[in-house]
C-alpha positions in Angstrom: -77.1 63.0 -86.4 -74.8 60.2 -87.4 -71.3 60.1 -85.4 -68.2 59.3 -87.2 -65.5 56.6 -86.0 -62.5 58.0 -84.1 -60.5 56.9 -87.1 -62.6 59.2 -89.5 -62.6 62.2 -86.9 -58.5 62.2 -86.4 -58.6 62.2 -90.4 -60.5 65.4 -90.3 -58.6 67.2 -87.5 -56.5 69.1 -89.6 -59.2 70.3 -92.0 -61.0 71.3 -88.8 -58.5 73.4 -87.2 -58.2 75.3 -90.8 -62.0 76.0 -90.5 -61.6 77.3 -87.3 -58.9 79.6 -88.2 -61.1 80.5 -91.4 -64.2 81.1 -89.4 -62.4 83.4 -86.8 -60.7 85.3 -89.7 -63.8 86.0 -91.2 -65.3 86.8 -87.9 -62.6 89.4 -87.8 -63.4 90.8 -91.2 -67.1 91.1 -90.3 -66.8 92.9 -86.9 -64.0 95.3 -88.4 -66.5 96.5 -91.2 -69.3 96.6 -88.5 -66.8 98.5 -86.0 -66.4 101.3 -88.7 -69.7 102.5 -87.8 -69.5 103.4 -84.0 -65.8 104.6 -84.8 -67.3 107.5 -87.0 -69.7 108.8 -85.0 -68.1 111.7 -84.1 -67.5 112.6 -87.8 -71.1 111.9 -88.4 -72.2 113.8 -85.3 -70.4 116.7 -87.0 -71.3 116.3 -90.7 -75.0 115.7 -90.0 -75.6 117.8 -87.1 -76.8 114.9 -85.0 -77.4 114.8 -80.9 -76.2 112.1 -78.7 -79.9 110.4 -78.8 -79.5 110.3 -82.6 -76.2 108.5 -82.2 -78.0 106.1 -80.2 -80.8 105.4 -82.6 -77.9 104.7 -85.4 -76.7 102.0 -82.7 -80.1 100.8 -82.0 -81.0 100.7 -85.9 -78.1 98.2 -86.0 -78.3 96.3 -82.9 -81.9 95.6 -83.1 -81.9 94.1 -86.6 -79.1 91.7 -85.4 -80.7 91.1 -82.1 -84.3 90.4 -83.4 -83.2 88.2 -86.6 -80.3 86.2 -84.6 -82.5 83.8 -82.8 -85.1 83.2 -85.7 -81.9 82.5 -88.0 -80.4 80.1 -85.2 -83.5 78.2 -84.6 -84.4 77.7 -88.3 -80.8 76.4 -89.2 -80.9 74.3 -86.4 -83.6 72.1 -88.3 -82.5 72.9 -91.6 -78.7 73.6 -91.9 -77.9 76.4 -94.7 -74.0 76.0 -95.0 -73.7 78.9 -97.6 -75.8 81.4 -95.4 -72.3 82.7 -94.2 -72.1 84.2 -97.6 -75.4 85.8 -97.5 -74.6 87.4 -94.0 -71.5 88.8 -95.4 -73.2 90.2 -98.5 -75.5 92.2 -96.3 -72.5 93.8 -94.7 -71.2 94.8 -97.8 -74.3 96.4 -99.2 -74.5 98.3 -95.7 -71.0 99.5 -96.1 -71.9 100.8 -99.7 -74.8 102.6 -98.5 -73.1 104.1 -95.5 -70.4 105.6 -97.8 -72.9 107.3 -99.8 -75.7 108.0 -97.3 -76.8 111.8 -97.8 -79.5 111.9 -94.8 -79.8 110.6 -91.3 -82.7 108.1 -92.6 -80.1 106.8 -95.2 -77.5 106.2 -92.1 -80.5 104.3 -90.3 -81.2 101.9 -93.3 -77.4 101.1 -93.9 -76.9 100.6 -90.2 -79.8 98.3 -90.4 -78.4 96.3 -93.1 -75.0 95.8 -91.3 -77.3 94.5 -88.5 -78.9 92.1 -90.6 -75.6 90.9 -92.0 -74.5 89.9 -88.2 -77.7 88.4 -87.9 -77.5 85.8 -90.4 -73.4 85.5 -89.8 -72.9 85.0 -86.1 -75.5 81.8 -85.4 -74.0 79.5 -88.1 -70.5 81.0 -87.8 -70.8 79.7 -84.1 -72.3 76.3 -85.2 -69.2 75.8 -87.6 -66.5 76.9 -84.6 -68.1 74.3 -82.6 -68.0 71.6 -85.3 -64.4 72.2 -85.7 -63.7 72.3 -81.6 -62.5 69.1 -81.6 -64.5 68.7 -78.0 -62.5 71.7 -76.7 -65.8 73.9 -77.0 -64.7 76.6 -74.8 -61.5 77.2 -76.8 -63.4 76.9 -80.2 -65.8 79.7 -78.9 -62.6 82.0 -77.7 -60.9 81.5 -80.9 -64.0 82.4 -82.8 -64.8 85.5 -80.5 -61.1 86.7 -80.5 -61.5 86.9 -84.4 -64.6 89.4 -84.1 -63.1 91.0 -81.1 -59.7 91.7 -83.0 -61.8 93.1 -85.8 -63.8 95.3 -83.6 -60.6 96.6 -82.4 -58.9 97.4 -85.8 -62.0 99.1 -87.0 -61.5 102.1 -85.1 -57.7 102.5 -86.0 -58.6 102.0 -89.9 -61.4 104.7 -89.2 -58.6 107.1 -87.6 -56.2 106.5 -90.5 -58.5 106.3 -93.5 -62.1 107.3 -93.1 -61.4 110.2 -91.1 -58.7 111.7 -93.3 -60.2 110.8 -96.6 -64.0 111.3 -95.5 -67.0 109.0 -95.4 -66.8 108.0 -99.2 -63.6 105.9 -98.2 -65.8 103.5 -96.4 -66.5 101.9 -99.9 -62.8 100.9 -99.8 -63.6 98.1 -97.0 -65.9 96.4 -99.6 -62.6 94.6 -100.5 -62.7 93.1 -97.0 -66.2 91.7 -97.6 -65.3 90.2 -100.8 -62.3 88.3 -99.4 -64.8 87.0 -96.4 -67.3 86.0 -99.1 -64.7 83.7 -101.0 -63.3 82.2 -97.5 -66.9 81.8 -96.7 -68.0 80.0 -99.6 -65.2 77.4 -99.0 -66.2 77.3 -95.4 -70.0 76.5 -96.3 -68.4 73.6 -98.8 -66.7 72.0 -96.0 -69.7 72.4 -93.7 -72.2 70.8 -96.1 -69.7 67.9 -96.7 -69.2 67.4 -93.0 -72.5 67.9 -91.0 -71.9 64.7 -89.2 -68.4 65.3 -87.9 -68.9 65.9 -84.2 -66.4 65.8 -81.5 -65.5 62.7 -79.9 -67.3 63.5 -76.6 -70.5 63.0 -78.5 -70.8 59.8 -78.3 -70.0 59.0 -75.0 -72.2 58.5 -71.6 -70.7 60.2 -68.8 -71.3 58.9 -65.2 -71.1 62.5 -64.5 -73.7 63.4 -66.6 -75.8 66.6 -65.1 -79.5 66.3 -65.6 -81.5 69.4 -65.0 -85.3 69.8 -64.8 -86.9 72.2 -67.3 -87.6 74.9 -64.8 -83.7 75.1 -63.4 -82.5 75.0 -67.1 -84.9 78.3 -67.7 -84.0 79.8 -64.2 -80.2 79.4 -65.2 -80.8 80.7 -68.6 -82.6 83.7 -67.0 -79.5 84.2 -64.9 -77.1 84.1 -67.8 -79.3 86.5 -69.7 -79.0 88.7 -66.8 -75.1 88.6 -66.6 -75.2 88.8 -70.4 -77.2 92.2 -69.9 -74.9 94.0 -67.2 -71.6 93.1 -69.4 -73.1 94.7 -72.8 -75.2 97.7 -71.1 -71.6 98.5 -69.7 -69.9 98.0 -72.8 -72.4 100.1 -74.9 -71.2 103.1 -72.6 -67.4 102.4 -73.9 -68.1 101.5 -77.4 -70.4 104.2 -78.4 -69.3 106.9 -76.1 -65.6 106.4 -75.0 -64.4 108.7 -77.5 -66.7 111.4 -76.6 -66.2 110.9 -73.1 -62.2 111.6 -73.7 -62.6 114.2 -75.7 -65.1 116.3 -73.5 -63.1 115.3 -70.5 -59.5 115.4 -71.3 -59.7 117.7 -74.6 -57.9 115.3 -77.0 -58.5 115.2 -80.8 -60.9 112.8 -82.6 -58.0 110.6 -84.1 -56.4 110.4 -80.6 -59.7 109.1 -79.0 -59.9 106.3 -81.4 -56.4 105.2 -80.7 -57.7 104.9 -77.1 -60.9 103.2 -78.5 -58.5 100.6 -80.1 -56.4 100.2 -77.0 -59.5 99.4 -75.1 -61.1 97.0 -77.7 -57.6 95.2 -78.0 -57.8 94.3 -74.4 -61.4 93.0 -75.2 -59.9 90.8 -77.6 -57.1 89.7 -75.5 -59.3 88.9 -72.7 -61.7 86.9 -74.8 -59.1 84.4 -75.7 -58.6 83.8 -72.0 -61.8 82.9 -70.8 -62.7 79.6 -72.7 -59.8 77.5 -72.2 -59.7 78.5 -68.5 -63.4 77.5 -68.5 -62.7 74.3 -70.4 -60.1 73.5 -67.5 -61.5 74.9 -64.5 -65.2 75.4 -65.0 -67.2 78.3 -66.6 -69.0 79.3 -63.5 -65.6 80.4 -62.2 -64.7 82.4 -65.2 -68.2 84.2 -65.1 -67.6 85.1 -61.3 -64.2 86.5 -61.8 -65.2 88.1 -65.2 -68.6 90.1 -64.0 -68.3 90.5 -60.6 -64.7 90.8 -60.5 -64.3 94.1 -63.0 -66.6 96.0 -60.5 -63.8 97.7 -58.3 -62.4 99.0 -61.8 -65.1 100.2 -63.2 -65.8 102.3 -60.0 -62.9 104.0 -60.4 -63.1 104.9 -63.9 -65.2 108.0 -63.8 -62.7 109.7 -61.3 -59.3 108.9 -62.9 -57.1 111.1 -64.9 -56.3 110.4 -68.8 -53.4 108.0 -67.7 -55.2 106.0 -65.3 -58.4 105.6 -67.4 -56.4 104.1 -69.9 -55.1 101.6 -67.7 -58.3 100.8 -66.3 -59.9 100.6 -69.6 -57.6 98.0 -70.6 -58.1 95.8 -67.3 -62.0 96.6 -67.6 -61.8 95.0 -71.4 -59.4 92.2 -70.3 -61.5 90.8 -67.5 -65.0 91.6 -68.6 -64.3 90.2 -72.0 -63.5 86.6 -70.9 -66.9 86.0 -69.9 -68.8 86.0 -72.9 -67.4 82.7 -74.3 -67.8 80.9 -71.0 -71.6 82.2 -71.0 -72.4 81.0 -74.4 -70.8 77.7 -74.0 -72.7 77.3 -70.4 -75.7 77.8 -72.2 -75.2 75.3 -75.2 -74.6 72.7 -72.5 -77.9 73.8 -70.5 -79.8 73.0 -73.7 -77.6 70.6 -75.9 -78.9 69.9 -79.5 -80.0 73.5 -79.9 -76.6 75.4 -80.8 -78.0 77.7 -83.7 -80.6 78.7 -81.3 -78.7 79.2 -78.3 -76.0 81.1 -79.9 -78.6 83.3 -81.9 -80.4 83.8 -78.4 -77.4 85.0 -76.8 -75.7 87.0 -79.7 -78.9 88.7 -80.1 -79.4 89.6 -76.8 -75.9 90.8 -76.9 -76.6 92.9 -79.6 -80.1 94.1 -78.4 -78.9 95.0 -75.2 -76.1 97.1 -76.5 -78.5 98.9 -78.8 -81.0 99.6 -76.2 -78.1 100.7 -73.8 -76.7 102.9 -76.5 -80.1 104.6 -77.3 -80.6 104.9 -73.4 -77.4 106.3 -72.5 -77.5 108.7 -75.4 -80.7 110.3 -74.0 -79.2 110.2 -70.4 -76.2 112.0 -72.0 -78.3 114.8 -73.6 -80.1 115.3 -70.3 -77.2 115.0 -68.2 -73.6 114.6 -69.2 -71.3 112.1 -70.5 -69.4 112.0 -67.1 -72.7 111.1 -65.3 -73.4 108.2 -67.5 -70.1 106.6 -66.6 -70.9 107.2 -63.0 -74.1 105.2 -63.3 -73.1 102.6 -65.5 -70.0 102.1 -63.2 -72.6 100.0 -60.9 -73.6 97.5 -63.4 -71.1 94.5 -63.0 -72.7 94.0 -59.3 -75.1 92.1 -61.3 -72.3 89.7 -61.1 -73.6 88.4 -57.8 -76.3 86.5 -59.9 -73.8 83.9 -60.7 -74.0 82.0 -57.1 -77.5 80.9 -58.3 -76.0 79.1 -61.5 -76.0 75.1 -61.2 -72.6 73.6 -60.9 -72.0 72.0 -64.5 -68.3 71.0 -64.4 -69.3 67.8 -66.2 -72.1 67.7 -68.8 -72.9 66.1 -72.1 -71.7 68.7 -74.5 -72.8 67.0 -77.7 -73.9 69.7 -80.4 
């Protein structure tokens, strides 16, 4: 990939900032629509007479199609960039939502969830690549901006479910097709920019750094395995909150379904706020420090959560969301720096792992809840952040080649 001159790069800076904003906005729309699915689980459980294991299977259907396809999509587009694949991804999400609004059986719910997962698998690897292209060299900040769009959408979804879908019924999910259409229009313009600016990279691309860190293939694989283990602990724990937090609050504190969605919105809002913090701090102080503080640092709060009253449950969930969410951008960029030139594959692999772990976690925890209780699930999951101790085995990579 040929580099541009610094003058050409500065001329594109204004455009790339707009593109970064556009891709973050579309990530908001994409994840807002996807988050409607877990947000309406209490309604689906009642309407279709589902047990917790079936709720977990719906999440698994969505997460597995997303996780299995994302690395393949990323690997393919590393070699053959597809600027307009973002439009295709949003279109799959649109189809999934329309089917979800009309689903009349449990198998139909599974198919709808799978279509939404396919949309996610196509959208995330290439949109992450576009965010990196538009970063101006601030890869952590760009990844955080991209991620905060998705987390903001995930937070808004349950709120919209509480005030639109729950009062007006399952068919009202079709109204969100308007958001998908807006996303398709914006992503078409992003694809046009992407197609015309494939050679636009950060000024750091062409620089040879005296501080460049060279790792053997074995050390790179070992570091990637540690990052995957850290991601596992993060998303397995998050699966207990995103899929079952509403049930936990309803069961333990006897609040209404609508109230539980508001509490879920507060937690997911904290996740969105935490996401934007991790990237810039990682750019400035190092990504390993962010990972240390995020994964292991949240352990005292997760251990306290199962024993707290409603007031402290909400406080602790906010702290957990803020701290734990800061790790993802740092993990993604750390992995991209370990394997330069494979942005799509690495993004797809780690986004796919995040979705897959979430799906497997939801299915497993659903089975565990059926055989024990929701309270027991939260007590078991509270120990997961202890996996953060593995961060000590990551290499120190303060200065690396960050070429895309």
